[in-house]
TIGUPA-927018 format. One record per atom (N, C-alpha, C): x, y, z; atom name; residue number from 1. Coordinates in Angstrom, 2 decimals. Each point is the difference from the previous one (the first is absolute). Layout:
% TIGUPA-927018
X, Y, Z, CA, NUM $
...
% end
This chain:
% TIGUPA-927018
101.53, 172.54, 153.78, N, 1 $
-0.88, -0.95, -0.29, CA, 1 $
-0.16, -0.29, -1.44, C, 1 $
0.28, 1.09, -0.97, N, 2 $
0.02, -0.22, -1.30, CA, 2 $
1.13, -0.76, -0.43, C, 2 $
1.19, 0.23, 0.74, N, 3 $
1.32, -0.60, -0.23, CA, 3 $
-0.25, -1.54, 0.22, C, 3 $
-0.53, -0.36, 1.15, N, 4 $
-0.23, -1.25, 0.32, CA, 4 $
-0.84, -0.86, -1.05, C, 4 $
-0.93, 0.59, -0.40, N, 5 $
-0.97, -0.52, -1.20, CA, 5 $
0.75, -0.25, -1.08, C, 5 $
0.88, 0.97, -0.49, N, 6 $
0.90, -0.11, -1.04, CA, 6 $
0.89, -1.13, 0.04, C, 6 $
0.70, -0.13, 1.21, N, 7 $
0.94, -1.22, 0.14, CA, 7 $
-0.71, -1.29, -0.17, C, 7 $
-1.28, -0.12, 0.66, N, 8 $
-0.73, -1.20, -0.03, CA, 8 $
-0.26, -0.28, -1.39, C, 8 $
-0.54, 0.92, -0.88, N, 9 $
-0.24, -0.19, -1.39, CA, 9 $
1.09, -0.41, -0.79, C, 9 $
1.32, 0.56, 0.32, N, 10 $
1.26, -0.35, -0.77, CA, 10 $
0.26, -1.51, 0.36, C, 10 $
-0.22, -0.25, 1.43, N, 11 $
0.45, -1.36, 0.38, CA, 11 $
-1.00, -1.10, -0.61, C, 11 $
-1.17, 0.47, -0.17, N, 12 $
-0.97, -1.07, -0.70, CA, 12 $
0.32, -0.17, -1.34, C, 12 $
0.46, 1.13, -0.63, N, 13 $
0.44, -0.30, -1.41, CA, 13 $
1.32, -0.95, -0.17, C, 13 $
0.79, 0.05, 0.90, N, 14 $
1.24, -0.89, 0.15, CA, 14 $
-0.46, -1.34, 0.35, C, 14 $
-0.82, -0.11, 1.00, N, 15 $
-0.37, -1.40, 0.55, CA, 15 $
-0.83, -0.71, -1.17, C, 15 $
-0.85, 0.75, -0.46, N, 16 $
-1.01, -0.52, -1.03, CA, 16 $
0.64, -1.19, -1.02, C, 16 $
1.08, 0.79, -0.76, N, 17 $
0.68, -0.85, -1.11, CA, 17 $
0.73, -1.14, 0.81, C, 17 $
0.52, 0.20, 1.14, N, 18 $
0.74, -1.10, 0.70, CA, 18 $
-1.02, -1.15, 0.30, C, 18 $
-1.15, 0.37, 0.52, N, 19 $
-1.05, -0.92, 0.16, CA, 19 $
-0.50, -0.83, -1.24, C, 19 $
0.02, 0.86, -1.10, N, 20 $
-0.52, -0.78, -1.19, CA, 20 $
0.87, -0.75, -0.76, C, 20 $
1.29, 0.12, 0.28, N, 21 $
1.08, -0.82, -0.74, CA, 21 $
-0.15, -1.34, 0.31, C, 21 $
-0.04, -0.29, 1.37, N, 22 $
-0.13, -1.57, 0.17, CA, 22 $
-1.22, -0.59, -0.61, C, 22 $
-1.02, 0.84, 0.01, N, 23 $
-1.35, -0.61, -0.59, CA, 23 $
0.29, -0.30, -1.55, C, 23 $
0.64, 0.93, -0.50, N, 24 $
0.27, -0.14, -1.37, CA, 24 $
0.87, -1.18, -0.38, C, 24 $
1.03, -0.05, 0.85, N, 25 $
0.94, -1.13, -0.24, CA, 25 $
-0.46, -1.33, 0.37, C, 25 $
-0.84, -0.07, 0.97, N, 26 $
-0.59, -1.19, 0.54, CA, 26 $
-1.09, -0.43, -1.15, C, 26 $
-0.54, 1.01, -0.71, N, 27 $
-0.92, -0.27, -1.10, CA, 27 $
0.79, -0.74, -1.07, C, 27 $
1.06, 0.45, -0.35, N, 28 $
0.98, -0.41, -1.03, CA, 28 $
0.41, -1.49, 0.29, C, 28 $
0.40, -0.05, 1.29, N, 29 $
0.45, -1.43, 0.48, CA, 29 $
-1.26, -1.10, -0.19, C, 29 $
-1.22, 0.48, 0.38, N, 30 $
-1.12, -0.83, -0.18, CA, 30 $
-0.13, -0.28, -1.49, C, 30 $
0.28, 0.88, -0.94, N, 31 $
-0.42, -0.27, -1.35, CA, 31 $
1.24, -0.91, -0.53, C, 31 $
1.19, 0.17, 0.53, N, 32 $
1.04, -0.72, -0.72, CA, 32 $
-0.04, -1.45, 0.32, C, 32 $
-0.52, -0.37, 1.02, N, 33 $
-0.11, -1.40, 0.25, CA, 33 $
-0.92, -0.68, -0.99, C, 33 $
-1.28, 0.46, -0.17, N, 34 $
-0.61, -0.84, -1.01, CA, 34 $
0.41, 0.19, -1.27, C, 34 $
0.77, 1.19, -0.29, N, 35 $
0.55, 0.05, -1.38, CA, 35 $
1.10, -1.03, -0.35, C, 35 $
0.87, -0.30, 1.08, N, 36 $
0.92, -1.07, -0.03, CA, 36 $
-0.56, -1.36, -0.14, C, 36 $
-1.06, -0.23, 0.59, N, 37 $
-0.71, -1.26, 0.01, CA, 37 $
-0.67, -0.03, -1.34, C, 37 $
-0.67, 1.00, -0.59, N, 38 $
-0.54, 0.05, -1.28, CA, 38 $
1.08, -0.30, -0.98, C, 38 $
1.16, 0.60, 0.07, N, 39 $
1.19, -0.37, -1.02, CA, 39 $
0.35, -1.36, 0.06, C, 39 $
0.17, -0.53, 1.18, N, 40 $
0.40, -1.46, 0.14, CA, 40 $
-1.14, -0.86, -0.59, C, 40 $
-1.21, 0.27, 0.27, N, 41 $
-1.12, -0.78, -0.54, CA, 41 $
-0.04, 0.17, -1.52, C, 41 $
0.26, 1.11, -0.57, N, 42 $
0.09, 0.20, -1.52, CA, 42 $
1.24, -0.74, -0.58, C, 42 $
1.08, 0.00, 0.74, N, 43 $
1.26, -0.79, -0.51, CA, 43 $
-0.34, -1.51, 0.00, C, 43 $
-0.55, -0.38, 0.99, N, 44 $
-0.54, -1.40, 0.12, CA, 44 $
-0.87, -0.46, -1.12, C, 44 $
-0.94, 0.84, -0.16, N, 45 $
-1.02, -0.09, -1.13, CA, 45 $
0.62, -0.06, -1.39, C, 45 $
0.91, 0.98, -0.14, N, 46 $
0.83, 0.11, -1.20, CA, 46 $
0.75, -1.29, -0.34, C, 46 $
0.73, -0.53, 1.05, N, 47 $
0.71, -1.23, -0.02, CA, 47 $
-0.96, -1.15, -0.37, C, 47 $
-1.16, -0.13, 0.60, N, 48 $
-0.93, -1.03, -0.29, CA, 48 $
-0.43, -0.05, -1.42, C, 48 $
-0.30, 1.27, -0.56, N, 49 $
-0.58, 0.28, -1.38, CA, 49 $
1.09, -0.44, -0.92, C, 49 $
1.29, 0.32, 0.26, N, 50 $
1.21, -0.37, -0.79, CA, 50 $
0.18, -1.63, -0.08, C, 50 $
-0.36, -0.48, 1.10, N, 51 $
0.25, -1.60, 0.12, CA, 51 $
-1.12, -0.57, -0.81, C, 51 $
-1.28, 0.61, 0.02, N, 52 $
-1.01, -0.50, -0.76, CA, 52 $
0.20, 0.02, -1.51, C, 52 $
0.41, 1.17, -0.29, N, 53 $
0.34, 0.28, -1.47, CA, 53 $
1.19, -0.77, -0.48, C, 53 $
1.13, -0.14, 0.81, N, 54 $
1.07, -0.90, -0.41, CA, 54 $
-0.42, -1.49, -0.18, C, 54 $
-0.86, -0.40, 0.91, N, 55 $
-0.59, -1.34, -0.10, CA, 55 $
-0.77, -0.36, -1.27, C, 55 $
-0.87, 1.03, -0.36, N, 56 $
-0.84, 0.07, -1.28, CA, 56 $
0.90, -0.15, -1.12, C, 56 $
1.08, 0.87, -0.15, N, 57 $
0.90, -0.12, -1.08, CA, 57 $
0.72, -1.19, -0.02, C, 57 $
0.39, -0.51, 1.07, N, 58 $
0.74, -1.19, 0.05, CA, 58 $
-1.12, -1.17, -0.51, C, 58 $
-1.06, -0.05, 0.30, N, 59 $
-0.96, -0.93, -0.46, CA, 59 $
-0.14, 0.10, -1.46, C, 59 $
-0.15, 1.16, -0.60, N, 60 $
-0.09, 0.19, -1.32, CA, 60 $
1.08, -0.59, -0.81, C, 60 $
1.29, 0.42, 0.44, N, 61 $
1.26, -0.46, -0.54, CA, 61 $
0.03, -1.54, -0.03, C, 61 $
-0.28, -0.51, 1.12, N, 62 $
0.09, -1.57, 0.16, CA, 62 $
-0.96, -0.68, -1.03, C, 62 $
-1.28, 0.49, -0.14, N, 63 $
-0.98, -0.52, -0.85, CA, 63 $
0.45, 0.26, -1.43, C, 63 $
0.56, 1.24, -0.34, N, 64 $
0.59, 0.26, -1.44, CA, 64 $
1.06, -1.05, -0.30, C, 64 $
0.90, -0.03, 0.98, N, 65 $
1.12, -0.94, -0.26, CA, 65 $
-0.50, -1.36, -0.21, C, 65 $
-0.88, -0.55, 0.80, N, 66 $
-0.60, -1.34, -0.43, CA, 66 $
-0.69, -0.15, -1.26, C, 66 $
-0.49, 1.09, -0.50, N, 67 $
-0.70, -0.15, -1.33, CA, 67 $
1.16, -0.09, -0.89, C, 67 $
0.91, 1.04, -0.09, N, 68 $
1.16, 0.09, -0.94, CA, 68 $
0.74, -1.11, 0.00, C, 68 $
0.39, -0.67, 1.28, N, 69 $
0.87, -1.15, 0.03, CA, 69 $
-0.73, -1.15, -0.65, C, 69 $
-1.41, -0.11, 0.18, N, 70 $
-0.73, -1.09, -0.66, CA, 70 $
0.18, 0.20, -1.55, C, 70 $
-0.19, 1.17, -0.50, N, 71 $
0.02, 0.27, -1.41, CA, 71 $
1.48, -0.25, -0.58, C, 71 $
0.97, 0.47, 0.78, N, 72 $
1.38, -0.24, -0.34, CA, 72 $
0.45, -1.26, -0.05, C, 72 $
-0.32, -0.90, 0.94, N, 73 $
0.42, -1.48, 0.04, CA, 73 $
-0.61, -0.73, -1.27, C, 73 $
-1.05, 0.54, -0.70, N, 74 $
-0.63, -0.62, -0.99, CA, 74 $
0.17, 0.57, -1.29, C, 74 $
0.92, 1.15, 0.01, N, 75 $
0.27, 0.80, -1.15, CA, 75 $
-1.17, 0.56, -0.75, C, 75 $
-0.89, 0.56, 0.87, N, 76 $
-1.24, 0.61, -0.33, CA, 76 $
0.20, 1.40, -0.23, C, 76 $
-0.53, 0.74, -1.21, N, 77 $
0.12, 1.25, -0.39, CA, 77 $
-0.51, 1.18, 1.13, C, 77 $
-0.86, -0.55, 0.68, N, 78 $
-0.62, 1.03, 1.06, CA, 78 $
0.86, 0.29, 1.16, C, 78 $
1.08, -0.71, 0.13, N, 79 $
1.01, 0.46, 1.01, CA, 79 $
0.15, 1.30, 0.08, C, 79 $
-0.05, 0.63, 1.05, N, 80 $
0.18, 1.34, 0.29, CA, 80 $
-1.19, 0.85, 0.17, C, 80 $
-1.32, -0.65, -0.13, N, 81 $
-1.14, 0.56, 0.29, CA, 81 $
-0.61, -0.35, 1.28, C, 81 $
0.74, -0.59, 0.82, N, 82 $
-0.49, -0.44, 1.40, CA, 82 $
-0.49, 1.15, 0.71, C, 82 $
0.80, 1.01, 0.15, N, 83 $
-0.53, 1.20, 0.91, CA, 83 $
-1.32, 0.51, -0.60, C, 83 $
-0.16, 0.18, -1.28, N, 84 $
-1.12, 0.64, -0.58, CA, 84 $
-1.28, -0.95, 0.35, C, 84 $
0.24, -1.23, -0.16, N, 85 $
-0.97, -1.02, 0.36, CA, 85 $
-0.46, 0.13, 1.33, C, 85 $
1.03, 0.07, 0.92, N, 86 $
-0.39, 0.17, 1.54, CA, 86 $
-0.73, 1.27, 0.16, C, 86 $
0.37, 1.09, -0.39, N, 87 $
-0.59, 1.29, 0.26, CA, 87 $
-1.47, 0.06, -0.57, C, 87 $
-0.20, -0.52, -1.24, N, 88 $
-1.33, -0.05, -0.56, CA, 88 $
-1.00, -0.90, 0.75, C, 88 $
0.71, -1.17, 0.52, N, 89 $
-0.91, -0.87, 0.70, CA, 89 $
-0.43, 0.68, 1.33, C, 89 $
0.94, 0.85, 0.63, N, 90 $
-0.29, 0.66, 1.24, CA, 90 $
-1.30, 1.01, -0.25, C, 90 $
0.29, 0.72, -1.09, N, 91 $
-1.04, 1.08, -0.32, CA, 91 $
-1.40, -0.52, -0.13, C, 91 $
0.05, -1.28, -0.64, N, 92 $
-1.35, -0.69, -0.32, CA, 92 $
-0.44, -1.09, 0.97, C, 92 $
0.73, -0.23, 1.08, N, 93 $
-0.39, -0.81, 1.02, CA, 93 $
0.07, -1.58, -0.53, C, 93 $
1.05, -0.22, -0.67, N, 94 $
0.11, -1.34, -0.54, CA, 94 $
1.12, -0.70, 0.72, C, 94 $
-0.04, -1.36, -0.16, N, 95 $
1.16, -0.87, 0.53, CA, 95 $
1.18, 0.43, -0.86, C, 95 $
1.07, 0.29, 0.55, N, 96 $
1.25, 0.52, -0.62, CA, 96 $
0.62, -0.98, -0.99, C, 96 $
-0.52, -1.47, 0.02, N, 97 $
0.65, -0.90, -0.81, CA, 97 $
-0.97, -0.28, -1.19, C, 97 $
-1.18, 0.66, 0.00, N, 98 $
-1.15, -0.27, -1.09, CA, 98 $
0.68, 0.38, -1.37, C, 98 $
0.41, 1.12, -0.06, N, 99 $
0.37, 0.60, -1.49, CA, 99 $
1.14, -0.83, -0.58, C, 99 $
1.06, -0.36, 0.72, N, 100 $
1.02, -0.76, -0.63, CA, 100 $
-0.38, -1.28, -0.20, C, 100 $
-1.00, -0.63, 0.88, N, 101 $
-0.41, -1.43, -0.34, CA, 101 $
-0.84, -0.01, -1.29, C, 101 $
-0.90, 1.03, -0.16, N, 102 $
-0.71, 0.05, -1.26, CA, 102 $
0.80, 0.00, -1.16, C, 102 $
0.93, 0.90, 0.08, N, 103 $
1.00, 0.23, -1.11, CA, 103 $
0.72, -1.23, -0.35, C, 103 $
0.34, -0.84, 0.96, N, 104 $
0.75, -1.19, -0.17, CA, 104 $
-0.96, -1.17, -0.64, C, 104 $
-1.31, 0.18, 0.44, N, 105 $
-0.95, -1.10, -0.56, CA, 105 $
-0.29, 0.42, -1.33, C, 105 $
-0.21, 1.19, -0.28, N, 106 $
-0.51, 0.36, -1.28, CA, 106 $
1.21, 0.17, -1.09, C, 106 $
1.06, 0.40, 0.44, N, 107 $
1.15, 0.26, -1.05, CA, 107 $
1.47, -0.50, 0.37, C, 107 $
-0.07, -0.85, 0.97, N, 108 $
1.38, -0.34, 0.58, CA, 108 $
0.81, 1.14, 0.28, C, 108 $
-0.63, 0.97, 0.80, N, 109 $
0.84, 1.13, 0.32, CA, 109 $
0.45, 0.95, -1.09, C, 109 $
-0.80, 0.10, -1.14, N, 110 $
0.28, 0.96, -0.97, CA, 110 $
0.78, -0.84, -1.27, C, 110 $
0.23, -1.27, 0.22, N, 111 $
0.66, -0.77, -1.00, CA, 111 $
-0.81, -0.09, -1.19, C, 111 $
-1.35, -0.22, 0.22, N, 112 $
-1.05, -0.27, -1.00, CA, 112 $
-0.98, 1.02, 0.14, C, 112 $
0.34, 1.23, 0.06, N, 113 $
-1.03, 1.13, 0.00, CA, 113 $
-0.76, -0.04, -1.21, C, 113 $
-1.21, 0.73, 0.07, N, 114 $
-0.80, 0.08, -1.19, CA, 114 $
0.67, 0.54, -1.17, C, 114 $
-0.19, -0.68, -1.14, N, 115 $
0.65, 0.23, -1.29, CA, 115 $
-0.49, 1.14, -0.72, C, 115 $
-1.24, 0.21, 0.04, N, 116 $
-0.54, 1.05, -0.87, CA, 116 $
-0.17, 1.32, 0.59, C, 116 $
0.24, 0.12, 1.24, N, 117 $
0.07, 1.29, 0.78, CA, 117 $
1.28, 0.02, 0.81, C, 117 $
0.25, 1.25, 0.32, N, 118 $
1.37, 0.10, 0.88, CA, 118 $
-0.25, 0.04, 1.49, C, 118 $
0.98, -0.49, 0.75, N, 119 $
0.03, 0.18, 1.36, CA, 119 $
-1.09, -0.72, 0.84, C, 119 $
-0.53, -1.04, -0.60, N, 120 $
-0.90, -0.65, 0.69, CA, 120 $
0.20, -1.47, 0.44, C, 120 $
0.56, -0.07, 1.27, N, 121 $
0.45, -1.37, 0.47, CA, 121 $
-1.04, -0.61, 0.90, C, 121 $
-1.23, 0.69, 0.01, N, 122 $
-1.01, -0.62, 0.91, CA, 122 $
-1.14, -0.50, -0.67, C, 122 $
-0.08, -0.06, -1.24, N, 123 $
-1.09, -0.53, -0.92, CA, 123 $
-1.15, 0.86, 0.17, C, 123 $
0.21, 1.22, 0.48, N, 124 $
-1.10, 0.89, 0.21, CA, 124 $
-0.78, 0.40, -1.13, C, 124 $
-1.30, -0.10, 0.05, N, 125 $
-1.05, 0.23, -1.16, CA, 125 $
0.20, -1.12, -1.12, C, 125 $
0.34, -1.09, 0.39, N, 126 $
0.22, -1.13, -1.03, CA, 126 $
1.05, 0.33, -0.98, C, 126 $
1.07, 0.67, 0.41, N, 127 $
1.12, 0.53, -0.71, CA, 127 $
-0.26, 0.89, -1.24, C, 127 $
-1.14, 0.72, 0.14, N, 128 $
-0.49, 0.96, -0.88, CA, 128 $
0.44, 1.42, 0.34, C, 128 $
0.43, 0.04, 1.24, N, 129 $
0.29, 1.31, 0.63, CA, 129 $
1.45, 0.24, 0.13, C, 129 $
0.67, 1.08, -0.41, N, 130 $
1.39, 0.05, 0.14, CA, 130 $
0.35, 1.38, 0.81, C, 130 $
1.18, 0.06, 0.57, N, 131 $
0.47, 1.14, 0.81, CA, 131 $
1.13, 0.62, -0.37, C, 131 $
0.24, 1.08, 0.53, N, 132 $
1.18, 0.77, -0.42, CA, 132 $
1.34, -0.44, 0.75, C, 132 $
-0.12, -0.76, 1.04, N, 133 $
1.02, -0.61, 0.75, CA, 133 $
-0.46, -1.00, 0.94, C, 133 $
1.14, -0.79, 0.40, N, 134 $
-0.49, -1.10, 1.14, CA, 134 $
-0.69, 0.77, 1.08, C, 134 $
0.70, 1.01, 0.56, N, 135 $
-0.49, 0.80, 1.16, CA, 135 $
-1.51, 0.29, -0.14, C, 135 $
-0.31, 0.58, -1.27, N, 136 $
-1.34, 0.47, -0.25, CA, 136 $
-0.98, -1.20, 0.16, C, 136 $
0.48, -1.18, -0.55, N, 137 $
-0.83, -1.15, -0.01, CA, 137 $
-0.14, -0.47, 1.31, C, 137 $
0.76, 0.13, 1.01, N, 138 $
0.06, -0.55, 1.21, CA, 138 $
-1.06, 1.06, 0.86, C, 138 $
0.03, 1.25, -0.32, N, 139 $
-0.82, 1.10, 0.57, CA, 139 $
-1.66, -0.39, -0.42, C, 139 $
-0.06, -0.22, -1.19, N, 140 $
-1.51, -0.30, -0.37, CA, 140 $
-0.45, -1.28, 0.40, C, 140 $
0.66, -1.01, -0.08, N, 141 $
-0.40, -1.31, 0.38, CA, 141 $
-0.29, -0.10, 1.66, C, 141 $
0.90, 0.73, 0.65, N, 142 $
-0.22, 0.03, 1.50, CA, 142 $
-1.15, 0.95, 0.35, C, 142 $
-0.22, 1.02, -0.74, N, 143 $
-1.08, 0.89, 0.32, CA, 143 $
-1.29, -0.85, -0.39, C, 143 $
-0.18, -0.70, -0.99, N, 144 $
-1.17, -0.86, -0.30, CA, 144 $
-0.13, -1.14, 0.99, C, 144 $
0.93, -0.69, 0.22, N, 145 $
-0.09, -1.12, 0.94, CA, 145 $
-0.34, 0.32, 1.61, C, 145 $
0.37, 1.24, 0.27, N, 146 $
-0.36, 0.55, 1.18, CA, 146 $
-1.45, 0.52, 0.07, C, 146 $
-0.74, -0.10, -1.01, N, 147 $
-1.35, 0.59, -0.14, CA, 147 $
-0.09, 1.46, 0.05, C, 147 $
1.00, 0.77, -0.50, N, 148 $
0.21, 1.35, -0.03, CA, 148 $
-0.41, 0.58, -1.32, C, 148 $
-0.44, -0.75, -1.02, N, 149 $
-0.32, 0.70, -1.22, CA, 149 $
-1.58, -0.30, -0.21, C, 149 $
-0.59, 1.09, -0.28, N, 150 $
-1.46, -0.05, -0.12, CA, 150 $
-0.55, -1.09, -0.96, C, 150 $
0.72, -0.16, -1.13, N, 151 $
-0.43, -1.02, -1.05, CA, 151 $
0.04, -1.43, 0.56, C, 151 $
0.79, -0.23, 0.85, N, 152 $
0.41, -1.42, 0.46, CA, 152 $
-0.19, -0.23, 1.51, C, 152 $
-0.37, 0.98, 0.78, N, 153 $
-0.21, -0.11, 1.37, CA, 153 $
-0.92, -1.13, 0.47, C, 153 $
-1.03, -0.31, -0.85, N, 154 $
-0.97, -0.86, 0.36, CA, 154 $
0.52, -1.47, -0.05, C, 154 $
1.15, -0.12, -0.61, N, 155 $
0.63, -1.37, -0.13, CA, 155 $
0.85, -0.17, 1.19, C, 155 $
0.70, 1.06, 0.36, N, 156 $
1.26, -0.28, 0.82, CA, 156 $
-0.16, 0.76, 1.49, C, 156 $
-1.05, 0.94, 0.17, N, 157 $
-0.05, 0.67, 1.27, CA, 157 $
-0.33, -0.81, 1.09, C, 157 $
0.61, 0.06, 1.25, N, 158 $
-0.10, -0.75, 1.24, CA, 158 $
-0.02, -1.48, -0.27, C, 158 $
0.87, -0.55, -0.78, N, 159 $
0.22, -1.28, -0.29, CA, 159 $
1.37, -0.67, 0.75, C, 159 $
-0.09, -1.13, 0.38, N, 160 $
1.38, -0.64, 0.44, CA, 160 $
0.82, -0.24, -1.20, C, 160 $
1.18, -0.40, 0.29, N, 161 $
0.92, -0.23, -1.15, CA, 161 $
-0.52, -1.06, -0.98, C, 161 $
-0.56, -1.01, 0.68, N, 162 $
-0.45, -1.17, -0.78, CA, 162 $
-1.15, 0.32, -0.93, C, 162 $
-0.89, 0.91, 0.61, N, 163 $
-1.35, 0.49, -0.90, CA, 163 $
0.72, 0.93, -0.99, C, 163 $
0.82, 0.85, 0.26, N, 164 $
0.57, 0.85, -0.99, CA, 164 $
0.58, -0.89, -1.15, C, 164 $
0.67, -1.00, 0.24, N, 165 $
0.47, -0.83, -1.07, CA, 165 $
-0.91, -0.81, -0.75, C, 165 $
-1.11, -0.39, 0.64, N, 166 $
-1.10, -0.43, -0.63, CA, 166 $
-0.84, 0.80, -1.00, C, 166 $
-0.03, 1.27, 0.47, N, 167 $
-0.60, 0.93, -0.97, CA, 167 $
0.99, 0.40, -1.19, C, 167 $
1.32, -0.13, 0.45, N, 168 $
0.95, 0.45, -1.06, CA, 168 $
0.06, -1.15, -1.20, C, 168 $
-0.09, -1.17, 0.50, N, 169 $
0.07, -1.12, -0.92, CA, 169 $
-0.93, -1.15, 0.58, C, 169 $
-1.23, 0.07, -0.21, N, 170 $
-0.97, -0.93, 0.64, CA, 170 $
0.28, -1.50, -0.26, C, 170 $
-0.34, -0.86, 0.99, N, 171 $
0.34, -1.55, -0.23, CA, 171 $
-0.64, -0.53, -1.20, C, 171 $
-1.00, 0.72, -0.65, N, 172 $
-0.69, -0.56, -1.23, CA, 172 $
1.03, 0.20, -1.18, C, 172 $
0.91, 0.79, 0.20, N, 173 $
0.92, 0.19, -1.04, CA, 173 $
1.31, -0.78, 0.23, C, 173 $
0.66, 0.22, 1.19, N, 174 $
1.20, -0.79, 0.50, CA, 174 $
-0.41, -0.45, 1.43, C, 174 $
-0.16, -1.37, 0.08, N, 175 $
-0.71, -0.66, 1.06, CA, 175 $
0.58, 0.44, 1.35, C, 175 $
1.43, -0.21, 0.11, N, 176 $
0.69, 0.29, 1.32, CA, 176 $
0.93, 1.25, -0.16, C, 176 $
-0.37, 1.08, -0.55, N, 177 $
0.73, 1.17, -0.19, CA, 177 $
0.32, 0.65, 1.32, C, 177 $
-0.95, 0.11, 0.77, N, 178 $
0.12, 0.68, 1.23, CA, 178 $
1.01, -0.75, 0.91, C, 178 $
-0.11, -1.35, 0.07, N, 179 $
0.80, -0.79, 0.81, CA, 179 $
1.58, 0.04, -0.53, C, 179 $
0.11, 0.05, -1.40, N, 180 $
1.30, 0.03, -0.71, CA, 180 $
0.71, 1.46, 0.35, C, 180 $
-0.70, 0.97, -0.07, N, 181 $
0.48, 1.32, 0.41, CA, 181 $
0.42, 0.04, 1.45, C, 181 $
-0.83, -0.55, 0.86, N, 182 $
0.23, 0.11, 1.46, CA, 182 $
1.19, -0.83, 0.32, C, 182 $
0.24, -1.14, -0.70, N, 183 $
1.19, -0.76, 0.21, CA, 183 $
1.30, 0.71, -0.41, C, 183 $
-0.02, 0.68, -1.07, N, 184 $
1.05, 0.99, -0.33, CA, 184 $
0.29, 1.01, 0.96, C, 184 $
-1.08, 0.56, 0.56, N, 185 $
0.14, 1.01, 1.11, CA, 185 $
0.76, -0.48, 1.16, C, 185 $
-0.27, -1.27, 0.35, N, 186 $
0.62, -0.68, 1.13, CA, 186 $
1.65, -0.15, -0.26, C, 186 $
0.26, -0.23, -1.37, N, 187 $
1.34, -0.13, -0.47, CA, 187 $
0.78, 1.26, 0.20, C, 187 $
-0.75, 1.08, -0.37, N, 188 $
0.50, 1.35, 0.03, CA, 188 $
0.51, 0.40, 1.58, C, 188 $
-0.80, -0.34, 0.84, N, 189 $
0.25, 0.27, 1.37, CA, 189 $
-1.14, -0.15, 0.97, C, 189 $
0.27, 0.22, 1.21, N, 190 $
-1.07, 0.00, 0.99, CA, 190 $
-0.91, 1.20, 0.06, C, 190 $
-1.29, -0.07, 0.11, N, 191 $
-0.91, 1.07, -0.06, CA, 191 $
0.37, 0.95, 1.22, C, 191 $
0.51, -0.49, 1.10, N, 192 $
0.35, 0.80, 1.18, CA, 192 $
1.44, -0.04, 0.06, C, 192 $
0.74, 0.91, -0.55, N, 193 $
1.39, 0.03, -0.18, CA, 193 $
0.70, 0.68, 1.17, C, 193 $
-0.85, 0.51, 0.92, N, 194 $
0.72, 0.63, 1.20, CA, 194 $
0.82, -0.87, 0.69, C, 194 $
-0.16, -1.34, 0.13, N, 195 $
0.73, -0.70, 0.74, CA, 195 $
1.34, -0.23, -0.56, C, 195 $
0.14, 0.09, -1.26, N, 196 $
1.21, 0.09, -0.72, CA, 196 $
0.98, 1.10, 0.28, C, 196 $
-0.80, 1.21, 0.24, N, 197 $
0.79, 1.30, 0.33, CA, 197 $
0.35, -0.13, 1.44, C, 197 $
-0.82, -0.56, 0.87, N, 198 $
0.48, 0.00, 1.40, CA, 198 $
1.25, -1.05, 0.21, C, 198 $
-0.01, -1.03, -0.77, N, 199 $
1.01, -1.03, 0.09, CA, 199 $
1.34, 0.59, -0.55, C, 199 $
0.06, 0.99, -0.96, N, 200 $
1.09, 0.58, -0.50, CA, 200 $
0.52, 1.12, 0.59, C, 200 $
-0.81, 0.50, 1.06, N, 201 $
0.43, 1.28, 0.78, CA, 201 $
0.67, -0.47, 1.28, C, 201 $
% end
């Protein structure tokens, strides 16, 4: 009797692992399927993100090239600052053509930059404020025009491009200043340059 009980006990030990093995493996199979799906979804998501980033970079380059080509065709000293202007415009939610157009209107793209101070091609501060470089001037002017400087936000915050230009140089000083700058903006390029990118791909 004891021997039979012992045999049953030993059999249960042998059968138990055999019974649990399929359960464990079926559990792994059930886990593997969602993991594969998750990996596939992750790869798709990564590809979409890369495509978005690539398009954003392509747009930035296209805009920068349009600005630099405009300056280059007219032998303007600000050639090469296109990408800086694009990046600062993006940071401050400005039309990408605004900074180059103001520089063209104020100083013919740096040819007639302010004489008494350095690196001021924008006429900023009535030519009384200088900068350490053209890049720094672009940063400061973009920051102010975007309404992101505490001292000047009341003039530029939450304004359209035309309103920004009218605050920058009011019609009482230069009657058609905003219209003149906006005309230059159109010469630099189209506000929505995405169509150019799509056409070239």
